[in-house]
Each structure stands twice: as C-alpha cells, then as structure tokens.
C-alpha positions in Angstrom: -0.1 0.1 -0.2 1.3 3.3 -0.9 0.8 6.5 1.0 -0.8 9.7 -0.8 2.1 11.6 -0.3 3.8 9.8 -3.1 1.9 11.1 -5.6 2.3 14.7 -7.3 -1.4 15.6 -8.0 -0.8 18.9 -8.6 1.5 18.5 -11.0 -1.2 16.6 -13.0 -4.0 19.4 -12.8 -1.6 22.5 -14.1 -1.3 23.4 -17.4 2.3 25.1 -18.3 2.0 28.2 -19.6 4.6 28.5 -22.4 7.7 30.7 -22.5 7.0 33.8 -23.6 3.3 34.1 -22.9 3.5 37.3 -20.6 5.9 38.9 -23.4 3.3 38.4 -26.2 -0.1 39.2 -24.3 1.9 42.6 -22.8 2.8 43.2 -26.3 -0.6 43.1 -27.7 -1.9 45.3 -24.9 0.9 48.1 -25.0 0.0 48.1 -28.8 -3.5 48.8 -28.7 -3.0 50.9 -26.2 -0.7 53.2 -27.8 -2.8 52.8 -31.0 -5.5 54.3 -29.0 -3.0 57.1 -27.3 -1.9 58.0 -30.8 -5.1 58.2 -32.1 -6.1 60.3 -29.6 -2.8 62.3 -30.2 -3.5 62.8 -33.3 -7.1 64.3 -32.9 -5.6 66.9 -30.5 -3.1 67.9 -32.7 -5.5 68.6 -35.6 -8.1 69.9 -33.6 -5.3 72.4 -32.7 -5.2 71.6 -28.9 -3.3 73.9 -26.7 -1.5 71.0 -25.2 1.3 70.7 -27.7 4.5 73.2 -27.6 3.8 76.3 -28.9 6.5 77.4 -31.6 8.1 73.9 -31.9 10.3 73.3 -35.2 9.4 70.1 -36.8 10.6 67.6 -38.9 8.4 68.7 -41.9 5.3 70.3 -42.5 3.3 71.6 -39.4 1.4 70.2 -36.5 -1.7 69.2 -37.9 -0.4 67.2 -40.7 1.9 65.4 -37.9 -1.6 64.9 -36.4 -3.0 63.2 -39.2 0.5 60.7 -39.2 -0.4 60.1 -35.7 -4.1 59.3 -36.5 -2.5 57.1 -39.1 -0.3 55.0 -37.2 -2.9 54.5 -34.3 -5.4 53.1 -36.8 -2.0 50.6 -38.1 -0.9 49.6 -34.3 -5.1 49.0 -33.2 -5.3 46.9 -36.3 -1.9 45.1 -35.6 -3.1 44.0 -31.9 -6.4 42.9 -33.7 -4.5 40.8 -35.9 -1.9 39.4 -33.5 -4.6 38.1 -31.7 -4.8 35.5 -34.8 -1.9 34.2 -34.2 -0.7 34.3 -37.5 2.8 34.9 -38.5 2.0 37.8 -41.2 0.4 39.4 -38.1 3.1 39.6 -35.9 5.6 40.8 -38.5 2.8 43.3 -39.0 2.8 44.4 -35.7 6.3 44.9 -35.6 6.2 46.7 -38.8 3.7 49.1 -37.2 5.6 49.4 -33.8 8.8 50.4 -35.6 6.9 52.8 -37.7 5.4 54.4 -34.8 8.7 54.7 -32.6 10.3 56.3 -35.7 7.1 58.6 -36.1 7.1 59.4 -32.4 10.6 60.4 -32.5 9.6 63.0 -34.8 6.9 64.2 -32.6 9.8 64.8 -30.0 9.7 68.1 -30.6 5.8 68.7 -30.2 5.6 66.8 -27.2 9.5 65.5 -25.8 8.7 63.4 -22.9 6.1 61.6 -23.9 7.4 60.4 -27.6 10.3 59.1 -26.0 7.8 57.2 -23.6 6.0 55.6 -26.4 9.2 55.3 -28.4 10.3 52.7 -25.0 7.1 51.1 -25.2 7.3 50.3 -29.3 10.8 49.2 -28.3 9.2 46.9 -25.7 6.4 45.4 -28.1 9.3 45.2 -30.9 11.0 42.8 -28.2 7.9 40.7 -27.2 7.0 39.9 -30.6 9.9 39.2 -32.5 11.5 37.1 -29.5 8.9 35.4 -28.4 5.6 35.7 -30.9 5.1 33.8 -34.3 5.6 29.9 -34.6 7.7 28.9 -31.7 4.6 30.4 -29.4 2.1 28.4 -31.3 4.1 25.3 -30.9 4.3 25.2 -27.1 0.7 25.7 -26.6 
C-alpha cells in the first residue's frame, strides 16, 4: 500500500504556460493602448489643442500634418493588435512593422511633446522585443 504523499497530484492538473506568453500578451495590450494614445494625440493635434509646445520646429510640415500621421499610426497599431490575436505569422510581422513605424514617428514627434514621444518610443521598443523574440510559430508550438 502506497501513502498519498508519494503522488504529485498538483502537477497533473496544472497546465504549463508556454514561455513568452506574458511578453506576447504585454505586446498586444501595449500595441492596442499605443494605438489609442496615438489616435487621441492625432485628434488633439488636428483640433489645434493647446496641449502641445507652442512654436515648435517640426521635422517637416506643421502640427496638423503630424496629427494626421499620428492618427494613421494609431489605426495601424490598433489593427495590428487585433491581428496578432489571430496568432498568424504575418500578424506578428505586421505588429513589428507598426510598432517600428510608430517608434520612428514618435521620435519625430519629440519637438512637439518631448517626454511623451520618448515614453511611447520606449514602449514600442518593448513591443518589438516581445513580438520578435516570443511571438509567431515558436509560441504556437509551445501551446
């Protein structure tokens, strides 16, 4: 007769989470939030809000143009976040491309709103890391 403490019942019922699932979840959530933030930033810039730095020197054009660029980047990031939830490989690369374009766009947006542009750029770097290292087929095989 075997005593009950010899059996490891806990491991029989607990499923292991695939490595990197947290990073991919973080990337999807932050991609969606960055898309919303960029869309709101674009609306504020187009509506000539007084939130942004007055008389800033832009990389090209004016605040209105950058507002439209930010809104387009926000829409792209929102679509990328929704596409990544499907788990396909193209969605992963689309998310990396959207985060990369947004990072470049926010670096160019630094003269308008310096700390916010750098903060969103840092988030984009983390999104790219999460999707590049842990996303795609490697994650699906672990599930």
